[in-house]
N, C-alpha and C positions, 0 to 999 in steps of 0.2 A: 227247483230249476226245471222240473219236468214240464210244468205248464208253459214256460218260455220256449222250450224246444218244440212242444206241440204247436204253439202259435207260429214259430219260425218255419216249421215244416209245412204248415198249411199255406203259408204265403211264399214259399220258396218257388222260384221260377223254374228251376231244374228239378226234375223228378229224382235224380240221384241224390241231390242235396236234401230234398225233403225226406227221403228214406233214411238218410244218415241221421237227421234230426229226430225222426220217430224212433230210431234205434237207441239214441242217447236217452230219450224220454222213457223208453221201455226199461232201460237199465236203472233209471232213477226210481221207477215204480218197484223194481225188484229190491232196491235198497230200502224203500218204504216198507215193503212186506217183511224184510228181515228185521227191521226196527220193531214192527208190531210183534214179531215172534219174541224178540228180546224183552219187550214190555210184559208179555205173558210169563216168560221164564223168571223175570225179576218180581213178578206178582204185583206190578204197579197198576194192573187192571185185570179184569176178568174177561173170559170169552164172551159172555153176553154183552159186556160193555163195548167190546171191539167188533162185534159181529157186523154192524151196519157199516162201519168204516172199512172193514175188510171187503165187504160186498162192493162198496164203491170203488175201492182200489182195483179189485178184480175186473169190474166193468170197464174202467178206464184202460186197464192192461189189454183186455180183449178188443176194445175199439181201436187202440193203437196198433195192435197186431194186424188187424184187418186193414188199416190204412197203409201200413208198411208193405203189405203184400200187393197192393194195387199198383 
């Protein structure tokens, strides 16, 4: 759902509504991050296997944070 909220935020006519959508997307990325932690704890994957995915999630989170501040 994060990607839907990002798209809706980018095309929102009101800045307030866009910031709200970006906030919802940020929360979704936090849930994804928590899920990755759970995958590690349950030993379904190793750190090297998840490193690239974690990097991409962090990049998306950073970009959304910057958009929300505008």
